[in-house]
Backbone as CSV, one residue per row, in Angstrom:
resi,resn,N_x,N_y,N_z,CA_x,CA_y,CA_z,C_x,C_y,C_z
1,MET,22.984,-9.466,-13.256,22.371,-8.544,-12.277,21.010,-9.186,-10.887
2,ARG,20.938,-9.046,-10.054,20.299,-10.033,-8.889,18.805,-9.164,-9.244
3,HIS,17.946,-9.801,-8.833,16.309,-9.299,-9.818,16.081,-8.072,-7.913
4,SER,16.721,-8.726,-6.668,16.838,-7.667,-5.906,17.408,-6.567,-6.401
5,LYS,18.572,-6.594,-6.351,19.546,-5.716,-7.261,18.723,-4.501,-7.580
6,ALA,18.002,-5.119,-9.466,17.754,-4.825,-10.631,16.732,-3.766,-10.412
7,ARG,15.740,-4.475,-9.178,14.620,-3.544,-8.421,14.514,-2.057,-7.151
8,GLU,16.068,-2.253,-6.816,16.104,-1.079,-6.233,17.154,0.180,-7.139
9,ARG,17.494,-0.428,-8.146,18.158,0.353,-8.806,17.200,1.165,-9.640
10,ILE,16.889,0.728,-9.848,14.907,1.415,-11.422,14.765,2.059,-10.091
11,ILE,14.158,1.868,-8.683,13.922,2.789,-7.575,14.814,4.176,-7.435
12,GLN,15.602,4.144,-7.212,17.001,5.167,-6.575,17.356,5.499,-7.886
13,THR,16.617,5.512,-9.081,17.465,5.654,-10.230,16.031,6.675,-10.500
14,THR,14.763,6.064,-10.224,13.281,6.818,-10.860,13.489,8.253,-9.451
15,GLU,13.674,7.852,-8.137,13.607,8.664,-7.711,14.732,10.311,-8.184
16,ALA,15.592,9.541,-8.154,16.624,10.612,-8.645,16.152,11.509,-9.857
17,MET,15.631,10.668,-10.824,15.226,11.830,-12.035,13.315,12.483,-11.883
18,PHE,13.216,11.738,-10.966,11.458,12.152,-10.278,11.764,13.697,-10.024
19,SER,12.262,14.247,-9.608,13.010,15.615,-9.054,13.430,16.793,-9.406
20,GLU,14.174,16.030,-11.237,14.853,17.242,-11.600,13.312,17.491,-12.712
21,VAL,12.566,16.252,-13.370,11.791,16.299,-14.476,10.578,16.217,-14.313
22,GLY,10.298,15.742,-13.563,8.775,15.565,-12.232,7.891,13.674,-13.579
23,TYR,6.773,13.862,-12.699,5.936,12.555,-13.134,6.097,12.316,-14.422
24,GLY,5.213,13.529,-15.764,5.531,13.430,-16.493,6.173,13.877,-17.501
25,GLY,7.444,14.025,-16.702,8.857,14.033,-17.957,9.675,12.682,-17.885
26,LEU,8.782,11.955,-16.776,9.112,10.307,-16.876,9.617,9.859,-17.481
27,ASN,10.396,9.117,-18.256,10.522,7.260,-19.659,11.071,6.399,-18.731
28,VAL,9.973,5.518,-19.244,10.515,4.102,-18.724,11.601,3.426,-19.309
29,ASN,11.935,3.873,-20.747,13.001,3.087,-21.355,14.211,4.487,-20.904
30,HIS,14.176,5.789,-19.891,15.584,6.637,-20.126,15.528,5.944,-18.562
31,VAL,14.382,5.142,-18.188,15.090,4.851,-16.755,15.617,3.217,-16.614
32,ALA,14.841,2.985,-17.537,15.735,1.886,-17.485,17.269,1.446,-17.913
33,GLU,17.639,2.915,-18.941,18.455,2.474,-19.355,19.275,3.208,-18.336
34,LYS,19.232,4.008,-17.903,20.241,5.064,-16.563,20.440,3.873,-15.349
35,ALA,19.369,2.844,-14.769,19.060,1.847,-13.977,20.643,0.987,-14.270
36,GLY,20.349,0.947,-15.766,21.766,-0.235,-16.281,20.327,-1.319,-16.405
37,VAL,19.654,-1.634,-16.593,18.425,-2.891,-16.937,18.394,-2.691,-18.257
38,SER,17.690,-3.793,-18.283,16.544,-4.196,-20.184,15.297,-3.590,-19.665
39,ILE,14.316,-2.993,-20.631,13.123,-2.224,-20.240,12.158,-3.914,-19.844
40,GLY,12.576,-4.671,-20.605,12.144,-6.623,-20.144,11.274,-6.437,-18.499
41,THR,13.061,-5.634,-17.797,13.205,-6.649,-16.189,12.196,-5.163,-15.742
42,LEU,12.651,-3.996,-16.185,11.865,-2.500,-15.262,10.402,-3.376,-14.874
43,TYR,9.922,-3.588,-16.369,8.245,-4.179,-16.282,8.334,-5.878,-15.697
44,TYR,9.358,-6.233,-15.612,8.922,-7.414,-14.705,9.224,-7.016,-13.111
45,HIS,9.117,-6.212,-12.724,8.846,-5.747,-11.308,8.526,-4.704,-11.450
46,PHE,7.979,-3.818,-12.465,6.782,-2.841,-11.736,6.176,-3.406,-13.865
47,PRO,5.001,-4.557,-13.550,4.493,-4.333,-14.483,3.762,-3.007,-14.955
48,ASP,2.952,-2.656,-14.112,2.193,-1.057,-14.491,3.192,0.372,-14.678
49,GLY,4.102,-0.296,-15.176,5.548,0.851,-15.636,5.454,2.078,-14.665
50,LYS,5.742,3.110,-14.797,5.565,4.860,-13.911,4.657,5.066,-13.062
51,VAL,3.682,4.483,-12.426,2.409,4.641,-11.330,3.171,3.093,-10.246
52,SER,3.570,1.976,-11.101,4.131,0.686,-9.659,5.173,1.435,-9.470
53,ILE,6.097,2.268,-10.156,7.297,2.498,-9.508,6.898,3.930,-8.643
54,LEU,6.189,4.558,-8.908,5.808,5.363,-8.097,5.099,5.331,-6.417
55,MET,4.724,3.589,-6.386,4.333,3.285,-5.890,4.843,2.883,-4.492
56,ALA,6.352,1.956,-5.249,7.653,1.706,-4.526,7.954,2.698,-4.041
57,MET,8.406,3.609,-4.689,8.829,4.919,-4.288,8.550,5.431,-3.103
58,ARG,7.321,5.140,-2.543,6.300,6.192,-1.892,5.888,4.893,-0.269
59,GLU,6.745,4.102,-1.136,7.013,2.614,0.217,8.419,3.089,1.183
60,GLN,9.326,2.639,0.371,10.331,3.292,0.617,10.680,4.587,0.811
61,ILE,9.923,5.748,0.835,10.365,6.853,1.726,9.583,6.426,3.151
62,ALA,8.483,5.828,3.447,7.533,6.457,4.332,8.371,4.759,5.285
63,SER,9.550,3.972,4.547,9.964,3.206,5.363,11.181,4.051,5.639
64,ARG,12.268,4.944,4.953,12.825,5.815,5.782,12.219,6.600,6.274
65,TYR,11.564,6.888,6.238,10.816,7.952,7.121,10.632,7.581,8.484
66,HIS,9.961,6.439,8.709,8.954,5.105,10.329,10.759,5.604,10.695
67,GLU,11.762,4.582,9.687,13.365,3.567,10.600,13.784,5.719,11.328
68,THR,14.187,6.405,10.130,14.475,7.942,10.909,14.400,8.098,12.073
69,PHE,12.759,8.155,11.801,11.458,9.037,12.852,12.583,8.462,14.590
70,VAL,12.237,7.005,14.213,12.269,5.989,15.151,13.695,6.455,16.024
71,GLU,14.428,6.690,14.810,16.093,6.277,15.475,16.371,8.170,15.851
72,ARG,15.992,9.437,15.504,16.292,10.535,15.668,15.257,10.259,17.664
73,LEU,14.052,10.154,17.748,13.067,9.614,19.122,14.294,9.727,20.042
74,GLY,14.878,8.645,19.796,15.519,7.974,20.406,14.717,7.108,22.098
75,GLU,15.166,5.741,22.136,14.279,5.263,22.637,14.153,5.656,24.267
76,GLY,15.140,6.545,24.835,14.060,7.531,25.815,13.812,8.535,26.273
77,PHE,13.248,8.509,25.387,11.955,9.614,24.603,11.123,9.943,25.887
78,ILE,10.895,8.676,26.035,9.403,8.834,26.640,10.195,9.734,28.035
79,GLU,11.464,9.366,29.152,12.028,9.461,30.249,12.623,11.060,30.109
80,GLU,12.926,11.527,28.902,13.712,12.565,29.481,12.942,13.440,28.903
81,VAL,10.768,13.499,28.910,10.570,14.959,28.815,9.298,14.981,30.195
82,SER,9.498,16.277,30.564,8.985,15.985,31.618,7.701,16.728,31.696
83,SER,7.147,16.448,30.500,5.015,16.983,30.293,4.881,16.998,28.910
84,PHE,3.505,16.301,28.964,2.666,16.251,28.556,3.415,17.189,27.183
85,ASN,3.498,18.052,27.358,3.283,19.670,25.982,4.307,19.302,25.501
86,GLU,5.601,19.290,26.666,7.259,18.786,25.954,7.529,17.887,25.841
87,GLY,7.132,17.264,25.873,6.414,15.874,24.172,6.150,16.232,23.313
88,LEU,5.519,16.791,22.731,4.637,17.262,22.086,5.281,17.949,21.414
89,ASP,6.216,18.931,21.543,7.439,20.056,21.074,8.684,19.429,20.994
90,ARG,8.941,17.987,21.312,9.921,17.120,20.992,9.790,15.916,19.711
91,LEU,8.480,15.587,20.007,7.218,15.447,18.452,7.666,15.996,17.240
92,PHE,7.087,17.144,17.446,7.420,18.221,15.749,8.707,18.096,15.713
93,ASP,9.524,19.136,16.588,10.391,19.132,15.927,11.201,17.548,15.322
94,VAL,11.572,16.192,15.838,11.571,15.543,14.981,10.770,14.913,13.486
95,LEU,9.602,14.914,13.611,8.384,15.301,12.331,9.277,16.046,11.783
96,ILE,9.248,17.648,11.953,10.133,18.291,10.837,11.201,18.353,9.963
97,ASP,11.905,18.382,10.885,13.439,17.292,10.121,13.485,15.853,9.541
98,VAL,12.230,15.116,9.617,12.938,13.574,8.808,11.756,14.375,7.647
99,HIS,10.207,14.995,7.858,10.551,15.697,6.927,10.857,16.865,5.638
100,ARG,11.345,17.562,6.035,12.119,17.961,5.593,13.399,17.869,4.321
101,GLU,14.212,17.270,4.865,15.175,15.931,4.345,14.583,15.017,3.371
102,ASN,13.279,15.160,3.350,12.523,14.074,2.072,11.541,14.983,1.552
103,ARG,12.169,16.436,1.360,10.226,17.688,0.988,11.208,17.484,0.004
104,LEU,12.029,17.913,-1.351,11.646,17.690,-2.482,11.226,16.785,-3.291
105,VAL,11.139,15.330,-3.036,10.893,14.078,-3.771,9.454,14.418,-3.215
106,LEU,9.265,14.513,-2.096,7.795,14.556,-1.570,6.826,15.679,-2.619
107,ALA,7.430,16.867,-2.193,7.437,18.176,-2.520,6.407,17.183,-4.512
108,ALA,7.384,16.469,-4.748,7.467,16.306,-6.705,5.893,15.921,-6.701
109,ILE,6.085,14.515,-5.324,5.331,12.968,-5.999,3.819,14.107,-5.748
110,GLU,3.923,14.252,-4.443,2.651,15.742,-3.832,1.717,16.235,-5.485
111,SER,2.942,17.031,-5.889,2.456,18.404,-7.233,1.823,16.971,-8.048
112,GLU,2.580,16.420,-8.718,2.429,15.185,-9.896,0.652,14.637,-9.390
113,VAL,0.290,14.130,-7.699,-0.593,13.570,-7.806,-2.371,14.103,-8.167
114,TRP,-1.704,16.167,-7.725,-2.812,16.792,-7.859,-2.933,17.100,-9.136
115,GLY,-1.715,17.537,-9.934,-1.832,18.046,-10.935,-2.328,16.370,-12.272
116,ASN,-2.595,15.395,-11.301,-2.734,14.871,-12.268,-4.353,13.469,-11.752
117,LEU,-5.244,14.187,-11.508,-5.932,13.150,-11.008,-6.119,11.949,-11.516
118,GLY,-6.496,11.816,-12.409,-6.211,10.258,-13.030,-5.268,9.350,-12.871
119,LEU,-4.388,10.296,-12.290,-2.548,9.113,-11.161,-3.602,8.628,-10.276
120,TYR,-3.607,9.952,-9.403,-4.423,9.420,-7.947,-5.084,8.067,-8.341
121,ASP,-6.363,8.089,-9.384,-7.530,7.030,-9.137,-6.315,5.694,-9.720
122,SER,-5.536,6.065,-9.979,-4.535,5.236,-11.021,-4.099,4.002,-9.107
123,LEU,-3.166,5.113,-9.076,-3.002,4.460,-7.736,-3.536,4.384,-6.191
124,ALA,-4.970,5.023,-6.289,-5.602,4.112,-5.284,-6.686,2.900,-5.803
125,GLU,-5.912,2.724,-6.764,-6.922,1.669,-7.376,-6.615,0.739,-6.614
126,GLY,-4.384,0.743,-6.980,-4.131,-0.450,-6.122,-3.839,-0.520,-4.209
127,ILE,-4.250,0.062,-4.390,-3.666,-0.289,-2.142,-5.297,0.021,-1.761
128,ASP,-5.016,-0.740,-0.084,-5.714,-0.274,0.034,-5.553,0.958,1.593
129,VAL,-6.176,2.313,0.934,-5.742,2.633,1.481,-6.551,3.464,3.714
130,VAL,-6.933,3.069,3.961,-7.558,2.662,4.919,-5.603,1.945,6.069
131,SER,-5.642,0.857,4.625,-4.360,0.017,6.386,-3.137,1.244,5.540
132,LEU,-3.315,2.208,4.858,-1.830,2.647,4.707,-1.960,3.850,5.125
133,MET,-2.939,4.175,6.179,-3.361,5.652,6.873,-2.243,4.816,8.107
134,VAL,-3.334,3.765,8.662,-2.538,3.062,9.740,-1.329,2.469,9.929
135,GLN,-0.821,2.722,8.461,0.482,2.022,8.943,1.432,3.125,9.020
136,ASP,0.609,4.551,8.445,1.953,6.105,8.336,1.291,6.025,9.491
137,ALA,0.411,6.126,10.219,0.388,7.296,11.523,1.097,5.849,12.440
138,GLU,1.650,4.398,12.114,1.786,3.690,13.537,2.851,4.228,14.139
139,PRO,3.915,4.758,14.073,4.852,4.845,15.202,4.690,6.590,15.793
140,VAL,4.313,7.526,14.848,3.432,8.348,15.715,2.151,8.557,16.818
141,LEU,1.586,7.179,16.219,0.422,7.151,17.365,1.024,6.449,19.043
142,GLY,1.964,6.100,18.537,2.669,5.329,19.277,3.783,5.927,20.349
143,VAL,3.790,6.954,19.771,4.396,8.146,20.614,3.862,8.894,21.332
144,LEU,1.972,9.427,20.910,1.194,9.636,21.822,0.766,8.731,22.854
145,SER,0.247,8.007,22.628,0.014,7.252,23.495,0.865,6.918,24.534
146,ALA,2.341,6.352,24.356,2.808,6.435,25.482,3.268,7.699,26.457
147,LEU,2.954,8.695,25.061,3.354,10.329,25.898,1.168,10.298,26.983
148,PHE,0.463,9.772,26.581,-0.599,10.118,27.204,-0.454,9.191,28.827
149,ASP,0.095,7.427,28.393,0.094,6.759,29.685,0.944,7.332,30.487
150,ARG,1.869,8.379,30.147,3.219,8.487,31.585,2.581,9.333,32.233
151,TYR,1.715,10.728,31.222,1.579,11.635,31.147,-0.197,12.573,31.170
152,PRO,-0.927,11.284,31.597,-2.773,12.326,31.359,-2.605,13.267,31.405
153,VAL,-3.344,14.015,30.631,-4.117,15.210,30.582,-5.686,15.528,30.909
154,GLU,-5.818,15.978,31.887,-7.942,15.270,31.605,-8.410,16.728,30.425
155,GLY,-8.975,15.080,29.906,-10.275,16.208,28.852,-9.152,15.526,27.533
156,LEU,-8.280,14.831,28.118,-7.855,14.464,26.339,-7.890,13.138,25.929
157,THR,-8.164,13.054,25.050,-8.138,10.837,24.702,-7.410,10.940,22.964
158,LEU,-6.541,9.867,23.371,-6.208,9.681,21.652,-7.304,9.953,20.460
159,GLY,-8.777,8.908,20.922,-9.939,9.374,20.453,-9.390,8.849,18.830
160,ASP,-9.779,9.217,17.974,-8.713,8.619,16.632,-8.101,8.903,15.768
161,GLY,-6.810,8.318,16.098,-5.781,8.429,15.988,-5.154,9.147,15.654
162,VAL,-5.646,7.790,14.296,-5.784,8.312,12.803,-5.547,9.006,12.126
163,HIS,-6.506,10.134,11.638,-7.135,11.364,11.577,-6.094,12.632,12.350
164,VAL,-6.423,11.883,13.867,-4.963,12.988,14.654,-3.713,13.538,13.541
165,PHE,-3.285,12.202,13.593,-2.026,12.173,12.874,-1.684,12.540,11.236
166,LYS,-2.610,12.324,10.618,-3.814,12.387,9.330,-2.756,14.282,9.323
167,VAL,-4.191,15.098,10.310,-3.548,16.586,10.501,-2.656,17.167,10.166
168,ILE,-1.769,16.673,11.483,-0.110,16.471,12.053,0.667,16.557,10.740
169,ASP,0.189,15.558,10.439,1.099,15.691,9.253,1.112,16.169,7.821
170,MET,-0.589,16.868,7.115,-0.758,17.248,6.516,-0.232,19.106,6.579
171,LEU,-0.253,18.942,8.142,0.391,20.554,8.118,1.730,21.397,8.014
172,ILE,2.954,19.984,8.946,4.330,19.793,8.793,4.159,19.710,7.464
173,HIS,3.787,18.832,6.758,4.350,18.907,4.830,3.581,19.947,4.187
174,ARG,2.509,20.918,4.113,2.981,22.486,4.085,3.611,23.121,4.318
175,TYR,3.947,23.213,5.755,5.756,24.428,6.399,6.513,23.810,6.235
176,VAL,6.660,22.747,6.202,8.763,22.243,5.063,8.639,22.370,3.354
177,TYR,7.297,22.441,3.471,7.333,23.327,1.830,7.767,25.048,1.205
178,LEU,6.223,25.433,2.711,6.421,26.879,2.023,6.982,27.528,3.768
179,GLU,7.799,27.096,4.332,7.610,27.085,5.995,7.270,29.613,6.035
180,SER,8.503,29.991,5.326,8.369,31.661,5.526,6.778,31.719,5.504
181,THR,6.333,30.696,4.943,4.431,31.177,5.417,3.350,31.130,6.960
182,PHE,4.630,30.439,7.724,4.131,29.857,8.998,4.856,30.565,10.103
183,GLY,5.901,31.770,9.558,6.606,32.499,10.473,7.314,31.144,11.466
184,THR,8.317,31.544,12.251,9.179,30.625,12.621,8.712,29.350,12.981
185,ARG,10.159,28.740,13.562,9.518,26.967,13.754,8.246,27.271,15.332
186,GLU,9.142,27.994,16.506,8.473,27.636,16.824,7.076,28.174,16.643
187,GLU,6.941,29.302,16.255,5.266,30.002,16.506,4.659,28.506,15.071
188,PHE,5.532,28.227,14.704,3.823,26.507,13.800,3.769,25.477,14.753
189,LYS,4.813,25.413,15.203,4.819,23.855,16.569,3.495,25.148,17.385
190,ARG,3.008,25.979,17.678,2.754,26.196,18.525,1.198,26.280,18.126
191,LEU,1.325,26.644,17.113,-0.393,26.481,15.915,-0.619,24.850,15.887
192,VAL,0.421,24.554,16.147,-0.323,22.805,15.439,0.314,21.985,16.742
193,LYS,0.391,22.195,18.092,0.116,22.300,19.257,-1.017,22.367,19.671
194,LYS,-1.938,23.479,18.616,-3.266,23.907,19.256,-3.976,23.194,18.647
195,ILE,-3.726,22.653,17.257,-5.272,21.984,16.331,-4.342,20.851,17.349
196,THR,-3.651,20.064,17.313,-3.640,18.818,18.241,-4.582,18.601,19.450
197,TYR,-4.552,19.759,20.114,-4.823,19.682,21.308,-7.004,19.673,21.411
198,ALA,-6.985,20.570,20.198,-8.296,20.877,20.014,-9.364,19.551,19.558
199,LEU,-7.676,18.660,18.216,-8.044,17.501,17.778,-8.336,15.761,19.097
200,LEU,-7.423,16.458,20.192,-7.759,14.620,21.247,-8.495,15.052,21.998
201,VAL,-10.173,14.849,21.887,-11.164,15.045,22.229,-11.812,13.785,22.528
């Protein structure tokens, strides 16, 4: 098995198992067995075991998220909407749908991290958190910037765009996990719009 294929199978196997047993229930020997690789191969690709695999999973989910986001929004998005507000509405619809498709794995990862702050510290040690936030924010900030260019709103600027994105992202995460607590989809979007407008100063 080629190295790249082995690595991919380990990540895919872990993602499937993660949703079922959580981080604490994962065992690298079982992952290797189910992925059809030796334990040595697993550690070759992921020297820190479960923590390394979890970070690779997170990167893959982010990559899929970005690709799907751009595809769903469509190339002619800016020309298809008639106002900044309508653009936000369309943007939030796409973000909600893309988050919902990944919510089981995202919820499992988040649950494990918050339930094990030592795990969070281990993950944070090996990454540049600021760069990761900027990378995550780029697709959405690109859309917001294009909306501002086409439909300027007096008194509003993108300001600290990365933090605006993180607030939007956090709210949408909560919504796709616990939709009933936010009312209807339209009610939730109205709430996020109000918060977004308040942040765009």
